[in-house]
Wavefront OBJ file of the C-alpha trace (Angstrom):
o trace
v 200.201 -40.042 -84.942
v 200.929 -43.740 -85.190
v 199.630 -46.196 -82.642
v 200.669 -49.749 -81.946
v 202.846 -51.937 -79.844
v 202.575 -55.521 -78.698
v 199.506 -57.112 -77.104
v 197.956 -53.807 -76.271
v 197.676 -52.812 -79.921
v 193.879 -52.890 -80.019
v 193.547 -50.743 -76.901
v 196.071 -48.315 -78.280
v 194.194 -48.094 -81.577
v 191.069 -47.164 -79.675
v 192.960 -44.477 -77.830
v 194.506 -43.281 -81.088
v 191.108 -43.111 -82.760
v 189.661 -41.203 -79.826
v 192.648 -38.990 -79.420
v 192.548 -37.654 -82.932
v 193.760 -40.077 -85.493
v 191.573 -38.220 -88.055
v 193.518 -35.243 -89.195
v 194.308 -31.690 -88.589
v 191.895 -29.073 -87.568
v 188.352 -29.739 -86.933
v 185.585 -28.771 -89.239
v 181.894 -28.644 -88.603
v 180.427 -31.316 -90.898
v 182.978 -33.985 -90.281
v 182.303 -34.032 -86.586
v 178.749 -35.275 -87.021
v 179.862 -38.194 -89.164
v 182.764 -39.016 -86.909
v 180.638 -38.975 -83.764
v 178.626 -41.909 -85.084
v 181.831 -43.614 -85.948
v 183.197 -42.709 -82.507
v 180.173 -44.272 -80.815
v 180.449 -47.533 -82.756
v 184.166 -47.663 -82.203
v 183.569 -46.924 -78.505
v 181.125 -49.826 -78.364
v 183.554 -52.183 -80.089
v 186.360 -50.900 -77.876
v 184.163 -51.508 -74.833
v 183.323 -55.018 -75.962
v 187.014 -55.660 -76.679
v 187.849 -54.337 -73.244
v 185.214 -56.601 -71.660
v 186.551 -59.600 -73.587
v 190.061 -58.822 -72.430
v 188.867 -58.449 -68.833
v 187.054 -61.799 -69.040
v 190.141 -63.437 -70.526
v 192.283 -61.961 -67.763
v 189.779 -63.218 -65.170
v 189.830 -66.734 -66.726
v 193.619 -66.796 -66.729
v 193.650 -65.511 -63.172
v 191.325 -68.351 -62.108
v 193.466 -70.884 -63.985
v 196.598 -69.632 -62.239
v 194.799 -69.703 -58.874
v 193.688 -73.302 -59.486
v 197.226 -74.284 -60.453
v 198.608 -72.615 -57.315
v 196.078 -74.384 -55.067
v 196.819 -77.655 -56.827
v 200.525 -77.153 -56.249
v 199.902 -76.225 -52.617
v 197.937 -79.448 -52.176
v 200.809 -81.432 -53.647
v 203.287 -79.561 -51.430
v 201.223 -80.464 -48.355
v 201.087 -84.112 -49.428
v 204.837 -84.159 -50.019
v 205.417 -82.509 -46.636
v 203.378 -85.254 -44.976
v 205.291 -87.923 -46.901
v 208.608 -86.374 -45.882
v 207.538 -86.257 -42.230
v 206.544 -89.922 -42.429
v 209.871 -90.817 -44.049
v 211.758 -88.862 -41.377
v 209.869 -90.732 -38.665
v 210.623 -94.067 -40.330
v 214.306 -93.144 -40.554
v 214.390 -92.366 -36.851
v 212.794 -95.718 -36.068
v 215.268 -97.455 -38.392
v 218.239 -95.786 -36.764
v 217.354 -97.249 -33.379
v 214.429 -99.688 -33.483
v 214.756 -100.581 -29.802
v 215.091 -96.998 -28.552
v 211.703 -96.940 -26.845
v 212.306 -100.266 -25.162
v 215.792 -99.138 -24.091
v 214.347 -95.912 -22.641
v 211.692 -97.880 -20.762
v 214.272 -100.267 -19.324
v 216.570 -97.383 -18.347
v 213.707 -95.706 -16.505
v 212.921 -98.951 -14.698
v 216.618 -99.370 -13.780
v 216.688 -95.822 -12.372
v 213.535 -96.555 -10.373
v 214.999 -99.789 -8.983
v 218.242 -97.960 -8.122
v 216.270 -95.385 -6.142
v 214.534 -98.244 -4.295
v 217.815 -100.108 -3.712
v 219.591 -97.223 -1.954
v 217.409 -97.177 1.173
v 217.213 -100.972 1.157
v 221.001 -101.193 1.020
v 221.351 -98.754 3.916
v 218.740 -100.669 5.873
v 220.516 -103.940 5.077
v 223.868 -102.569 6.316
v 222.216 -101.306 9.482
v 220.523 -104.670 10.086
v 223.778 -106.477 9.294
v 225.604 -104.436 11.949
v 222.808 -105.154 14.405
v 222.953 -108.841 13.458
v 226.745 -108.965 13.999
v 226.395 -107.250 17.389
v 223.578 -109.618 18.334
v 225.543 -112.654 17.095
v 228.601 -111.564 19.062
v 226.496 -111.154 22.227
v 224.899 -114.550 21.570
v 228.294 -116.199 21.115
v 229.614 -114.578 24.318
v 226.587 -115.816 26.269
v 226.894 -119.252 24.691
v 230.550 -119.439 25.698
v 229.695 -118.264 29.229
v 226.938 -120.872 29.429
v 229.309 -123.599 28.198
v 231.880 -122.550 30.800
v 229.245 -122.573 33.525
v 227.908 -125.961 32.410
v 231.452 -127.373 32.476
v 232.010 -125.916 35.928
v 228.671 -127.354 37.057
v 229.623 -130.782 35.733
v 232.931 -130.595 37.576
v 231.187 -129.585 40.795
v 228.572 -132.295 40.391
v 231.349 -134.812 39.709
v 233.356 -133.665 42.762
v 230.206 -133.655 44.855
v 229.425 -137.218 43.815
v 232.939 -138.318 44.579
v 232.847 -136.671 47.996
v 229.472 -138.175 48.790
v 230.605 -141.582 47.635
v 233.699 -141.257 49.765
v 231.613 -140.203 52.763
v 229.227 -143.075 52.149
v 232.116 -145.516 52.031
v 233.500 -144.136 55.264
v 230.097 -144.355 56.874
v 229.644 -147.808 55.511
v 233.018 -148.866 57.011
v 232.039 -147.314 60.267
v 228.725 -149.161 60.274
v 230.448 -152.429 59.423
v 232.959 -151.970 62.124
v 230.105 -151.747 64.598
v 228.851 -155.233 63.905
l 1 2 3 4 5 6 7 8 9 10 11 12 13 14 15 16 17 18 19 20 21 22 23 24 25 26 27 28 29 30 31 32 33 34 35 36 37 38 39 40 41 42 43 44 45 46 47 48 49 50 51 52 53 54 55 56 57 58 59 60 61 62 63 64 65 66 67 68 69 70 71 72 73 74 75 76 77 78 79 80 81 82 83 84 85 86 87 88 89 90 91 92 93 94 95 96 97 98 99 100 101 102 103 104 105 106 107 108 109 110 111 112 113 114 115 116 117 118 119 120 121 122 123 124 125 126 127 128 129 130 131 132 133 134 135 136 137 138 139 140 141 142 143 144 145 146 147 148 149 150 151 152 153 154 155 156 157 158 159 160 161 162 163 164 165 166 167 168 169 170 171 172 173 174
């Protein structure tokens, strides 16, 4: 039986030696000599196996370290990309925050203006009604004052006329 094949050649040789790489039948005296050889080959096979296990463990740790190193770099790059994305957003509209703030203030002022506008229209109607009443009363007063002046003027004329008549009468008595 031939053993071999790739990187596992040493392990396969051990298996081949154990499995009967010695020959055909099995005699009595050869077994004693081969058992010592089997024990030493078992020990060397065990030490080879341990070495291989340690090498595998070392490589496993190296790969793990590389993976964690790459993960760290990926995290750093992710942070950098997020920062770049944020900077791009700011570059696309540097005044966006200020515009949003001003829009909110405009909306707030609009909400305050609506009731003020309604109140203003209401007061304006009241003012017009009050002004119209004031003008009517002012016109009435002016008319009455004119009529009073006419009456006072007529009254003065009548009294002056009466006084003149009385004065003529008194003069005619002398």
